[in-house]
C-alpha positions, 0 to 999 in steps of 0.5 A: 566540528560543532557544525558537522555534528549539528549537520549530522543531527539534522540529517538524522532528524529529517530521515526519521521524520520522512520515514515516519511519514511513510509508515515505516522506518527503513521498512523490511528487507527484500529478503523478507520471507513472505508466506501465505497467511503472513500475520504482518502482511495481513495487517498491512493488507487490511489497510487497503479496505477503505480504498477497495470499498471506494473502488467498488462504489465508484465501479457500481456508479460508473460501470468502470474503475477510475483512471486516477486515484484522485477520482476516488476522493468523493467515494471514500465513506469514512473521513477518519484520519486513519483512512486518509493516511491509508489512502495516501500510502497505497498507490493506484494503477488503473488496468484494462479489466481492473486495477492494482494497489501497491503499498511500499514496505521499504526501499524495494519490497511492495505488497500489491492487491490485484483485481482483474475481472472477477479475480483478485490476488495478493502479490509480494514483490521483493523489488530486487529482481527476484520473482513476484510471489503470489500469496494468500492473505485474508485481511477482511474476514467479513468482506 
């Protein structure tokens, strides 16, 4: 009995540690009511700014976006710990005319920033098979 309780305690500690490392504990539900100008999603979106700026610096230097996220390391201006954490949290997907950044918000839902040509948009994907929803967010008022 004692070893069973210790095992449960260890499992709980590991789960908590892994969840905190991802930035969310359990995250949000796929039923989250994402709306335009959503304050919480705007804060999450704001964490992509260092990555977006690095992508633009890379494109200005090479005339195209990188194939891999690891190519951006030398283009990150800030060595601040927070920027490094944000760099790790966002996934990068190369596209023919741009890219897509994806942030996991929980088990299923994601927040995505899509750049294609001169068009950018934010997307909320519930991850449960329901349609992806385009939403308006302005996380970088001075950009």
